[in-house]
N, C-alpha and C positions, 0 to 999 in steps of 0.2 A: 504494500500500500504506500509506504513512504517513498519507495523507488519510483513508482508511477507518478506520484505527486511532484517529485523533483524533475522528472522527465517532462511532465506537463508544464511546470513552471519554466523550465528551460526553453521549451518549444514556444511558449507564450512570449518570453522575452525576445527570442530570436525573431518571431513574427512581428513584434512591435518595432524592433529595430529596422527590419526590412521595409515596413510600411510607414515609417515615420516620414512626415513631410520634409522635403528638402527646401532650403531657402532658394527663392527664385529671384533672379536678377532680370532687369528689363532687357528687351532686345537691344541690339547695338544702336539702332536708329533712335529709339526712345531715350536711352541713356545719354547718347550724344546730344540729342536735341534739348534735353533739360539742362545738362551740365554746361553746354556751351552758351547758354543764354546769359546776357549781361543783366545788370540791375535795371537798365532802362527798358529791357524787354520783359518786365515782370508780368505785364498783362498777357503777353504771348505764352509765357510759361503756364499761367493759370488756365488758359484755353487749350493747352496742348493735349490733355487727356480727352477732352470732348472732340477735338479735331481727329485724334487717332481713332476714337470710336466711330465717328462718321465715315472715315476712310475704310474701316473694317466692314461697316454695314454696306458700303458701296461695293467693295470687292466681293462680298458674299451675295449681294443681290443681282449682280450682272449675270452670272450663270443661270439663275432662276428666270430672269427676264428673257434671256436667249432661248432657254428651253420652252418657256411659255409662248414666245413668238413662233417658234417652229411648230409647237403643238397646235397653235391657232391656225397656222397656215395649212397643216395637215387636216384639221377639222373642217376648215372652210372648203378645201379641195374635195374632201369626202362628201360634204353636204351638197356641193355643186353637182357632183357626179350623180348622187341619188336624186336630186331634183331634175336633172336632165333625163334620167332613166324613167321617171314617173310621167313625164310628158309624153 
């Protein structure tokens, strides 16, 4: 019983060490953008996270918009063919 408890404790400690969160640093562009700002650019530094979020949203939305446009063209083409066949 004591041996299995020690083994369980050791396994728990090892799993906690392996799953512990690691400190995360900013990407090179973010770190450089904030650290290179001078004191006169304080407003730009305050807006930097919001600007990065907007650029990420833009990069994520472009593929969806392209797929939506292609899907719409396929749907429209299919509907035109079915309308032509029904006449």
